[in-house]
C-alpha positions, -999 to +999 in steps of 0.1 A: +000+001+001+013+034-008+002+069+005-006+094-021-022+121-001-039+125+032-074+115+017-065+086-005-049+054+000-042+030-028-039-006-029-014-010-058-022-041-079-012-028-113-017+001-136-046-007-156-074+014-165-098-009-144-095+012-112-118+008-083-126+039-063-142+031-029-155+063-011-165+057+025-167+075+059-134+077+074-150+086+108-171+054+109-152+026+125-172+000+107-166+016+074-129+021+081-125-014+093-144-029+062-120-010+037-088-021+057-100-058+056-112-057+020-090-075-003-097-075-042-089-104-062-058-101-083-077-087-115-052-060-123-072-033-106-058-004-084-081+002-054-084+038-043-096+042-008-112+077-005-125+094+027-159+110+019-150+137+044-122+147+023-120+173-005-109+147-030-124+155-065-143+123-067-164+134-035-174+164-055-184+142-085-204+120-062-221+150-046-230+164-080-248+131-088-268+136-056-257+106-040-258+110-001-227+095+017-249+094+049-269+069+031-244+047+016-209+043+004-201+047-034-178+026-056-168+039-090-157+011-114-155+011-152-168+046-154-200+038-134-211+048-099-226+020-075-241+033-045-251+016-011-262-021-013-251-021-051-216-008-040-213-036-014-225-060-038-199-051-065-172-051-038-183-086-028-180-097-064-146-083-069-132-096-035-108-123-030-116-156-013-086-159+009-097-149+044-126-155+066-136-119+061-138-122+023-157-155+027-184-135+050-184-106+027-192-127-003-217-148+016-237-117+027-233-094-003-227-114-033-265-118-035-281-086-046-315-092-029-297-101+003-273-071+001-304-049-005-322-063+026-290-060+049-278-027+037-304-004+056-293-019+089-258-009+082-266+025+074-287+028+107-257+010+126-233+036+112-255+065+120-259+052+156-223+044+164-215+080+150-239+093+174-226+074+202-190+084+195-201+120+193-191+123+157-211+142+132-226+129+100-210+140+067-219+175+058-231+185+094-215+216+109 
């Protein structure tokens, strides 16, 4: 892993145009742990991990698309934006299979219907833990 700037971490796999951009809440302990544990399959992608609270240009692109970071993470891959349960499903499909975390991730989120059913609970859990930790939602003053 290499540091490129404060708001972006890159897992370097190769230099293809098949980059995966994961935009998540860096203040959320669940979100941060997920992206730390996430390991893509060796498909030649570079995975960019972007904190949604940063001023990174992709955060502005996502806001311009009216995607609310408080309601879900965003993944950009192959020029398309995937939001919420769809983003989790995509990450599960791109994930490796080497660890227990990868196995659980694929088990829960590789099925679109199950991902859609589970994702609202993840959003509520994120909001609750932020409140309990005294942290604000993205965009709150």
